C-alpha positions as CSV (number, residue, x, y, z in Angstrom):
1,M,-25.3,-12.6,43.4
2,D,-28.9,-12.9,41.5
3,S,-30.3,-11.9,38.4
4,S,-33.1,-12.2,36.1
5,Q,-32.1,-15.4,33.8
6,H,-32.1,-13.5,30.3
7,N,-28.8,-11.6,31.1
8,R,-26.8,-13.8,32.7
9,G,-24.6,-14.4,29.7
10,N,-23.3,-11.0,29.7
11,T,-22.0,-11.2,33.1
12,D,-18.8,-12.0,34.3
13,Q,-18.5,-13.1,38.3
14,I,-14.8,-12.0,39.9
15,R,-13.8,-13.6,43.2
16,L,-11.0,-12.0,45.0
17,D,-10.3,-12.3,48.6
18,N,-13.5,-11.3,50.6
19,T,-15.0,-9.5,47.6
20,V,-17.0,-10.6,45.0
21,Y,-17.5,-8.6,41.9
22,L,-20.5,-8.9,38.9
23,M,-19.2,-7.3,35.6
24,V,-22.1,-6.7,33.2
25,Q,-21.4,-6.6,29.5
26,H,-23.6,-4.9,26.8
27,V,-25.9,-3.4,29.4
28,T,-29.6,-2.1,28.3
29,V,-31.4,0.4,30.2
30,E,-33.7,-2.4,31.8
31,D,-30.5,-3.9,33.2
32,G,-30.3,-1.3,35.9
33,K,-32.4,-2.8,38.0
34,L,-32.0,-6.3,37.7
35,Y,-29.3,-7.5,39.9
36,V,-29.2,-8.2,43.8
37,C,-26.3,-9.3,45.9
38,D,-27.3,-11.8,48.8
39,V,-25.0,-12.7,51.6
40,Q,-25.6,-16.1,53.1
41,E,-24.4,-17.5,56.2
42,N,-24.9,-21.6,56.4
43,G,-27.2,-21.7,53.7
44,T,-29.4,-18.6,55.3
45,I,-29.4,-15.1,53.4
46,V,-28.5,-12.7,56.4
47,H,-28.2,-9.8,54.2
48,T,-29.6,-8.4,50.9
49,S,-28.5,-5.3,48.6
50,N,-29.8,-3.8,45.6
51,G,-27.2,-3.5,43.0
52,D,-29.3,-0.7,40.9
53,F,-27.3,1.2,38.4
54,T,-28.6,3.9,35.6
55,V,-27.6,3.4,31.9
56,N,-27.1,6.3,30.0
57,N,-28.5,5.7,26.3
58,N,-27.6,9.3,25.3
59,L,-24.4,8.8,23.8
60,S,-23.8,12.0,21.6
61,K,-20.8,14.1,22.4
62,G,-19.6,12.6,25.4
63,R,-16.4,10.7,26.1
64,Y,-16.1,7.1,27.2
65,T,-13.2,4.5,28.5
66,L,-13.8,1.1,27.0
67,Y,-11.4,-1.9,28.0
68,R,-11.3,-4.9,25.6
69,S,-8.8,-7.9,25.5
70,S,-6.7,-8.7,22.5
71,T,-8.4,-12.0,21.9
72,D,-10.0,-13.8,18.9
73,H,-13.5,-13.2,20.5
74,S,-13.2,-9.5,21.6
75,Q,-15.0,-6.8,19.7
76,L,-15.3,-3.0,19.9
77,H,-18.6,-1.6,19.0
78,L,-18.1,2.1,17.7
79,V,-21.5,3.6,18.3
80,C,-22.3,6.8,16.5
81,Y,-26.2,7.8,16.3
82,N,-28.4,11.1,16.2
83,N,-32.1,10.7,16.6
84,G,-32.2,14.2,14.9
85,D,-31.7,15.9,11.7
86,G,-29.7,14.2,8.9
87,Y,-26.1,14.6,8.3
88,S,-24.2,15.2,5.1
89,R,-21.4,13.4,6.0
90,A,-19.5,11.4,8.8
91,Q,-16.3,10.1,9.5
92,W,-14.7,8.1,12.4
93,S,-10.7,8.7,13.3
94,W,-8.2,7.0,15.4
95,T,-5.5,8.3,17.3
96,P,-3.1,5.9,18.5
97,H,-1.7,6.1,22.1
98,H,2.0,6.9,20.9
99,L,1.6,10.5,19.9
100,H,0.6,9.5,16.4
101,P,-1.4,11.9,14.4
102,L,-5.3,11.5,13.9
103,K,-6.1,9.0,11.1
104,V,-9.4,8.6,9.4
105,I,-10.6,4.9,9.5
106,A,-14.1,5.4,8.0
107,S,-15.9,7.9,6.2
108,A,-19.2,8.2,4.1
109,E,-21.5,10.8,2.2
110,R,-25.2,10.8,2.8
111,S,-26.8,8.2,0.9
112,Q,-23.4,6.4,0.0
113,P,-21.8,3.3,0.8
114,I,-19.3,3.5,3.9
115,N,-15.7,3.7,3.1
116,V,-12.9,1.7,5.3
117,K,-9.7,4.0,4.8
118,G,-6.2,2.6,5.4
119,T,-4.7,-0.7,6.3
120,D,-4.7,-0.3,10.1
121,F,-7.8,-2.6,10.5
122,G,-8.4,-3.9,6.8
123,N,-11.5,-6.3,7.0
124,R,-11.6,-6.2,10.9
125,L,-13.5,-3.1,10.6
126,V,-17.0,-4.0,10.0
127,T,-19.8,-1.8,8.5
128,S,-23.5,-2.2,8.5
129,G,-23.3,-2.8,4.7
130,K,-25.7,-0.2,4.3
131,P,-25.7,3.8,2.9
132,F,-25.3,6.0,5.2
133,D,-28.9,7.6,6.0
134,G,-27.7,10.8,7.6
135,K,-28.3,9.6,11.4
136,D,-26.5,6.3,11.9
137,F,-22.9,5.7,11.5
138,S,-21.8,2.9,13.8
139,V,-19.2,0.5,13.0
140,R,-17.3,-2.4,14.5
141,I,-13.8,-3.9,15.0
142,V,-13.7,-7.4,14.9
143,P,-11.6,-8.9,16.5
144,V,-9.6,-6.1,18.7
145,W,-5.5,-6.5,18.4
146,F,-3.5,-4.9,21.3
147,Q,-2.2,-2.3,19.1
148,D,-5.9,-1.1,18.4
149,A,-5.6,1.3,21.8
150,G,-6.3,4.9,21.2
151,I,-9.2,7.4,20.8
152,Y,-11.8,7.0,18.7
153,T,-13.9,10.2,17.5
154,C,-17.0,10.2,15.7
155,F,-18.0,13.4,13.5
156,L,-21.3,14.0,11.9
157,D,-20.8,17.0,9.5
158,F,-18.3,19.3,11.5
159,Y,-20.0,17.9,15.2
160,R,-17.8,15.6,17.4
161,F,-20.1,13.2,18.7
162,P,-18.8,10.0,20.8
163,T,-15.0,10.0,21.7
164,I,-14.0,6.6,23.1
165,D,-10.7,6.2,24.7
166,L,-9.5,2.2,24.3
167,I,-7.4,0.8,26.9
168,T,-6.5,-2.9,25.4
169,V,-4.9,-5.8,27.4
170,K,-3.4,-9.1,26.4
171,V,-2.0,-12.0,28.2
172,T,1.3,-13.9,26.7
173,A,2.8,-17.3,27.8
174,E,6.6,-18.1,27.2
175,P,7.4,-20.9,26.1
176,S,4.4,-20.1,23.6
177,D,4.4,-23.4,22.1
178,A,3.1,-26.6,23.9
179,V,5.2,-27.7,26.8
180,A,6.0,-30.9,28.6
181,E,4.5,-32.2,31.9
182,G,6.7,-30.5,34.7
183,D,7.8,-27.5,33.1
184,T,7.5,-23.7,34.2
185,V,5.3,-21.2,32.4
186,T,5.5,-17.6,32.5
187,L,2.1,-15.5,31.9
188,T,2.6,-12.0,31.4
189,C,-0.3,-9.6,31.3
190,S,0.3,-6.2,29.8
191,V,-1.6,-2.9,28.9
192,F,-0.9,-1.3,25.8
193,H,-0.9,2.3,27.3
194,V,-1.2,3.5,30.5
195,T,-3.1,6.9,31.0
196,E,-3.9,6.9,34.6
197,P,-3.7,4.9,37.8
198,M,-4.3,1.5,36.9
199,R,-3.2,-1.9,38.8
200,L,-2.9,-5.5,37.5
201,V,-3.8,-8.6,39.6
202,W,-3.1,-12.1,38.4
203,I,-6.1,-14.2,40.5
204,N,-6.0,-17.9,40.6
205,G,-8.9,-20.7,40.8
206,D,-9.5,-20.3,44.3
207,G,-10.4,-16.5,44.1
208,K,-6.8,-15.3,45.3
209,S,-4.5,-12.8,44.5
210,V,-1.2,-14.1,43.5
211,G,0.5,-10.7,42.3
212,E,-0.2,-7.5,41.7
213,K,1.5,-4.3,40.3
214,T,0.4,-0.6,40.1
215,L,1.3,0.4,36.2
216,T,3.2,3.4,35.4
217,V,4.0,4.7,31.9
218,D,7.3,2.7,31.9
219,E,6.0,-0.4,34.1
220,K,2.9,-1.8,32.1
221,S,2.8,-5.4,32.5
222,Q,2.6,-7.9,35.5
223,S,4.4,-11.4,35.1
224,L,3.2,-14.7,36.9
225,V,5.6,-18.0,37.0
226,I,3.5,-20.9,37.1
227,Q,5.4,-23.9,38.7
228,K,4.8,-27.6,38.1
229,A,3.1,-28.0,41.6
230,E,0.8,-25.2,40.6
231,R,0.1,-26.3,37.4
232,G,-3.4,-29.0,38.3
233,R,-5.1,-25.7,39.7
234,G,-7.1,-25.4,36.4
235,N,-7.0,-21.3,35.6
236,W,-5.7,-17.9,36.2
237,R,-7.2,-14.8,35.2
238,C,-5.6,-11.2,35.0
239,G,-7.7,-8.6,36.6
240,L,-7.1,-4.5,35.1
241,F,-8.4,-2.8,38.1
242,H,-8.9,1.3,38.3
243,Q,-10.1,3.5,41.0
244,D,-10.1,-0.2,42.9
245,L,-12.8,-1.6,40.6
246,P,-12.2,-4.3,38.2
247,R,-12.4,-3.0,34.3
248,L,-11.2,-6.2,32.4
249,L,-11.0,-9.4,33.1
250,V,-8.6,-11.8,30.8
251,P,-8.8,-15.6,31.4
252,Y,-6.1,-18.0,30.7
253,Y,-7.2,-21.9,30.9
254,Q,-5.1,-25.3,31.4
255,E,-6.5,-27.8,29.6
256,P,-6.1,-31.5,31.1
257,R,-3.3,-32.5,29.2
258,G,-0.9,-29.8,30.4
259,N,-1.6,-27.4,27.4
260,Y,-2.4,-23.7,28.1
261,N,-5.3,-21.8,26.2
262,F,-6.8,-18.5,26.1
């Protein structure tokens, strides 16, 4: 898989059995024709295929599904922007996935500062620090927590702009504390809420599937037991697949001393 150098830091390559997936994060319109897949045999390219895709930069009034891991470095950009006439007021609302009522998490009047509401996000909901200009009401959630899953909707005046369905995934370890050499560790990969057919796949350092499960409303996690003999293999990754495509990859790394870290 090849691409121009400047965007390689925003890619995540997944090798699973006989397939290699390349996940491109934070895409721009220019990224749509950057990627080429080369198949090599004995060092010689025997097949080339372009990985072209289209990027739509008009997010207004659409509905999108985003996937985020519950880790310290994960963040969610809630983009709400209109290039036309300015609006008098704006708000972001959040509806948790477990049938809770809609909550307003941020609001503003034109030319006034953005107000962060409620205690669900606190200082994790980051604004631009500038007054609302009538057009741009974008905010960020940093870091993303597992329970942040739900539906986020932006309103400018009374008009509904982007609606984002956030799916969150986390990996936990049992025991969670440092373990001694030779102990057994159980890793569990969980999805907060299942709204459509998905599956979780554990992938070892050799790119092989070592456990998978199709998720349901009642079955939302998949566990992997790491025995002593497997602990030197380096790392494991939990992949969330939807329609046979990977949507999110959560790594779990092993340090040389036998400690494990996300």
